[in-house]
VODREN-241669 format. One record per residue (C-alpha): x, y, z. Coordinates in nm, 4 decimals, always signed. Layout:
N
        X        Y        Z
        X        Y        Z
...
// end
This chain:
238
        X        Y        Z
  -0.4370  -1.0456  -0.2122
  -0.4600  -1.2613  +0.0996
  -0.2512  -1.1112  +0.3814
  -0.3345  -1.4113  +0.6597
  -0.0046  -1.5831  +0.5531
  +0.1995  -1.2739  +0.5434
  +0.1033  -1.1694  +0.9042
  +0.1474  -1.4778  +1.0273
  +0.5490  -1.4444  +0.8764
  +0.5638  -1.0843  +1.0301
  +0.4422  -1.2355  +1.3664
  +0.7073  -1.5062  +1.3913
  +0.9809  -1.2714  +1.2850
  +0.8758  -1.0339  +1.5499
  +0.8780  -1.3031  +1.7863
  +1.2501  -1.4172  +1.6445
  +1.3410  -1.0836  +1.8554
  +1.3083  -1.1933  +2.1907
  +1.6162  -1.3444  +2.3425
  +1.4736  -1.5541  +2.6786
  +1.4476  -1.8708  +2.5643
  +1.1352  -1.9184  +2.7911
  +0.9854  -1.6306  +2.6918
  +1.0396  -1.6875  +2.3098
  +0.8974  -2.0343  +2.4117
  +0.5635  -1.8355  +2.5156
  +0.5505  -1.5940  +2.2419
  +0.5563  -1.8608  +1.9842
  +0.3267  -2.0900  +2.1494
  +0.0627  -1.7917  +2.1747
  +0.1009  -1.8159  +1.8095
  -0.0290  -2.1856  +1.8223
  +0.3659  -2.2979  +1.7272
  +0.5396  -2.6199  +1.9152
  +0.8821  -2.4744  +2.0138
  +1.1655  -2.6673  +1.9067
  +1.4896  -2.4573  +1.9727
  +1.6278  -2.1251  +2.0005
  +1.9942  -2.0562  +1.8443
  +2.1587  -1.7400  +2.0046
  +2.5132  -1.6125  +1.9975
  +2.7245  -1.2922  +1.9580
  +2.5806  -1.1896  +1.6233
  +2.2936  -1.4166  +1.5759
  +1.9269  -1.5327  +1.7020
  +1.6647  -1.7805  +1.5035
  +1.3846  -2.0015  +1.6469
  +1.2678  -2.3200  +1.5353
  +0.9220  -2.4401  +1.5476
  +0.6332  -2.6676  +1.4377
  +0.3533  -2.4817  +1.3031
  -0.0495  -2.5933  +1.3996
  -0.0230  -2.7177  +1.0324
  +0.2429  -2.9574  +1.1049
  +0.5052  -2.7850  +0.8830
  +0.8794  -2.6709  +1.0367
  +0.9005  -2.2830  +1.0550
  +1.2609  -2.1206  +1.0667
  +1.2154  -1.7581  +1.2040
  +1.5374  -1.5256  +1.2219
  +1.6168  -1.2352  +1.4288
  +1.7126  -0.9387  +1.2561
  +1.9494  -0.6685  +1.4378
  +1.9098  -0.7038  +1.8153
  +2.0039  -0.3106  +1.8373
  +1.7965  -0.2112  +2.1603
  +1.9503  -0.5446  +2.3023
  +2.2703  -0.3673  +2.2493
  +2.4017  -0.6997  +2.0482
  +2.7469  -0.5457  +1.8591
  +2.8302  -0.8454  +1.6780
  +2.4596  -0.7816  +1.4801
  +2.5967  -0.4291  +1.4010
  +2.9050  -0.5632  +1.2799
  +2.7287  -0.8014  +1.0533
  +2.5104  -0.5345  +0.8902
  +2.8673  -0.2851  +0.8535
  +3.0565  -0.5457  +0.6733
  +2.9101  -0.4729  +0.3203
  +3.2278  -0.5656  +0.1283
  +3.1747  -0.8068  -0.1744
  +3.2280  -1.1853  -0.0956
  +3.2756  -1.3505  -0.4483
  +3.0835  -1.6660  -0.4396
  +3.1925  -1.7741  -0.8287
  +3.0410  -1.7388  -1.1664
  +2.9964  -1.3450  -1.1381
  +2.7786  -1.3898  -0.7954
  +2.8985  -1.1445  -0.5245
  +2.7128  -1.0831  -0.2149
  +2.7764  -0.8817  +0.1211
  +3.0124  -1.0380  +0.3238
  +2.8389  -0.9803  +0.7171
  +2.5487  -1.1333  +0.6413
  +2.6141  -1.4096  +0.4135
  +2.8923  -1.5574  +0.6387
  +2.6381  -1.5193  +0.9874
  +2.3453  -1.6688  +0.7833
  +2.5928  -1.9645  +0.7000
  +2.6253  -2.0953  +1.0422
  +2.2247  -2.0041  +1.1031
  +2.0925  -2.2508  +0.8274
  +2.3666  -2.5198  +0.9164
  +2.1772  -2.5620  +1.2756
  +1.8963  -2.5706  +1.1246
  +1.9432  -2.8025  +0.9319
  +2.0954  -3.0113  +1.2260
  +1.8039  -2.9868  +1.4541
  +1.5175  -3.0569  +1.2234
  +1.4602  -3.4359  +1.0684
  +1.6567  -3.5329  +0.8063
  +1.4831  -3.4019  +0.4572
  +1.2335  -3.1447  +0.6408
  +1.1288  -2.8291  +0.4450
  +1.1844  -2.5178  +0.6199
  +0.9617  -2.2046  +0.6184
  +1.1780  -1.8933  +0.6597
  +1.0705  -1.5438  +0.8220
  +1.2632  -1.2742  +0.8983
  +1.2858  -0.9048  +0.9297
  +1.5871  -0.6676  +0.8439
  +1.9181  -0.8426  +0.8522
  +1.7175  -1.1779  +0.9234
  +1.5644  -1.1132  +0.5696
  +1.8810  -1.0028  +0.4041
  +2.0305  -1.3593  +0.5537
  +1.7119  -1.5299  +0.4329
  +1.8341  -1.4361  +0.0400
  +2.1352  -1.6840  +0.0693
  +1.9356  -1.9799  +0.1913
  +2.0099  -2.1113  -0.1932
  +2.3456  -2.1689  -0.0979
  +2.2993  -2.3650  +0.2093
  +1.9721  -2.5653  +0.1871
  +1.9071  -2.7914  -0.0842
  +1.6039  -2.6602  -0.3301
  +1.4164  -2.9737  -0.1861
  +1.4156  -2.8396  +0.1485
  +1.3162  -2.4936  +0.0848
  +0.9542  -2.3894  +0.1612
  +0.7756  -2.0278  +0.2180
  +1.0285  -1.7689  +0.2429
  +0.9146  -1.3914  +0.3661
  +1.1811  -1.1116  +0.3969
  +1.0430  -0.8071  +0.5951
  +1.2596  -0.4906  +0.5348
  +1.5533  -0.6265  +0.4267
  +1.8658  -0.4516  +0.3121
  +1.9909  -0.5279  -0.0449
  +2.1769  -0.8390  -0.0357
  +2.3651  -0.9453  -0.3678
  +2.4052  -0.8509  -0.7211
  +2.2377  -0.9389  -1.0392
  +2.4421  -1.2468  -1.1233
  +2.3916  -1.3855  -0.7734
  +2.0038  -1.3907  -0.8230
  +2.0541  -1.5472  -1.1446
  +2.2260  -1.8113  -0.9979
  +1.9737  -1.8777  -0.7448
  +1.6310  -1.7933  -0.9026
  +1.4470  -2.1512  -0.9031
  +1.5101  -2.1271  -0.5305
  +1.4411  -1.7740  -0.4573
  +1.1279  -1.7657  -0.6929
  +0.8817  -1.8065  -0.3864
  +1.0386  -1.5371  -0.1945
  +0.8009  -1.2565  -0.0818
  +0.9662  -0.9209  -0.0209
  +0.7794  -0.7087  +0.2353
  +0.8965  -0.3182  +0.2241
  +0.7717  -0.0092  +0.4253
  +0.6822  +0.3221  +0.3422
  +1.0143  +0.5412  +0.3352
  +1.2085  +0.2541  +0.5507
  +1.5661  +0.3760  +0.5410
  +1.7520  +0.0729  +0.5516
  +1.5522  -0.1043  +0.2634
  +1.7644  +0.1095  +0.0257
  +2.0856  -0.0296  +0.2471
  +2.3545  -0.0661  +0.1171
  +2.3634  +0.2179  -0.1115
  +2.6924  +0.1752  -0.2519
  +2.8488  -0.1011  -0.4306
  +2.5723  -0.1901  -0.6697
  +2.3777  -0.4279  -0.4470
  +2.0165  -0.5167  -0.5487
  +1.7029  -0.6570  -0.4254
  +1.5995  -1.0074  -0.5688
  +1.4498  -0.8598  -0.9374
  +1.0499  -0.9184  -0.9350
  +0.7158  -0.8282  -0.7459
  +0.7200  -0.7214  -0.3975
  +0.4581  -0.5526  -0.1645
  +0.5059  -0.1912  -0.0496
  +0.3152  -0.1317  +0.2709
  +0.1808  +0.2728  +0.3304
  -0.0283  +0.4343  +0.5493
  -0.3185  +0.4398  +0.2981
  -0.2741  +0.0441  +0.2383
  -0.0351  -0.1396  +0.0008
  +0.1025  -0.1857  -0.3617
  +0.2691  -0.4378  -0.5746
  +0.5812  -0.3263  -0.7382
  +0.9121  -0.4456  -0.8350
  +1.1712  -0.3986  -0.6456
  +1.3242  -0.2188  -0.8369
  +1.0570  +0.0487  -0.8487
  +1.1431  +0.0832  -0.4673
  +1.0864  +0.4913  -0.4146
  +1.3417  +0.5167  -0.1731
  +1.3164  +0.6890  +0.1515
  +1.5070  +0.7947  +0.4769
  +1.2493  +0.7206  +0.7420
  +1.4268  +0.5423  +1.0496
  +1.0779  +0.5044  +1.2021
  +0.9359  +0.3209  +0.9323
  +1.2055  +0.0067  +0.9783
  +0.9904  -0.1485  +1.2331
  +0.8753  -0.4875  +1.2779
  +0.5964  -0.3544  +1.4814
  +0.4788  -0.1220  +1.2452
  +0.4786  -0.3640  +0.9577
  +0.2746  -0.5982  +1.1940
  -0.0126  -0.3533  +1.2646
  -0.0337  -0.2525  +0.8879
  -0.0580  -0.6143  +0.7999
  -0.3037  -0.6949  +1.0979
  -0.5360  -0.4129  +0.9139
  -0.4804  -0.5529  +0.6133
  -0.5739  -0.9156  +0.7216
  -0.8964  -0.7626  +0.9023
  -1.0166  -0.5741  +0.6609
  -0.8040  -0.5982  +0.3039
  -0.7678  -0.2610  +0.1226
  -0.7114  -0.1950  -0.2475
  -0.4091  -0.1580  -0.3678
  -0.3049  +0.2180  -0.3136
  -0.2769  +0.4414  -0.5857
// end
């Protein structure tokens, strides 16, 4: 497996957490990107950049817990069902905040530009809703790192085409990958990459073994493990 693009996405997701715009710009430039703009409000943050390949990248920040952004936490906790019709349901807080993020991105980029998205935790949660807000022809690569469960199976069936390329990365026994635990919420059916201390496995999201580790929910740890895999790829763990 080629871990280079996965590592690049994780690094963008990591840099998206930087709140200071000047520091965020420097971080994305260090990744070889041209910084376009940063969105930041009481419950959301994201960066638009132009990659060295000429593509447009949309990197979303997850819960800014260490920066005491209470609005992010409120979104995390609003897991009551929002009915989109036709049986499709999503978690209200992350979905409603995703709407404003994607609306902003589309208002900034040139008409028709393709968005290549990456995000960790709450950000990965929001990325799973891209089909509701972005035309299919403007959806590029999608990387959700350690996202919670975001919708029911009817939602994923409705947006199967839009989410066909969604790469989901879980890490060891991350407690938040199985959140919310009530309400019948699911991850997108299909393969995911499950990182561990010894390497990785490709499993179906339904085969997630579970876990209660707070320390495993870490973009920094994920980046470290992906760096090792990208430098010296290991065989899938048994």
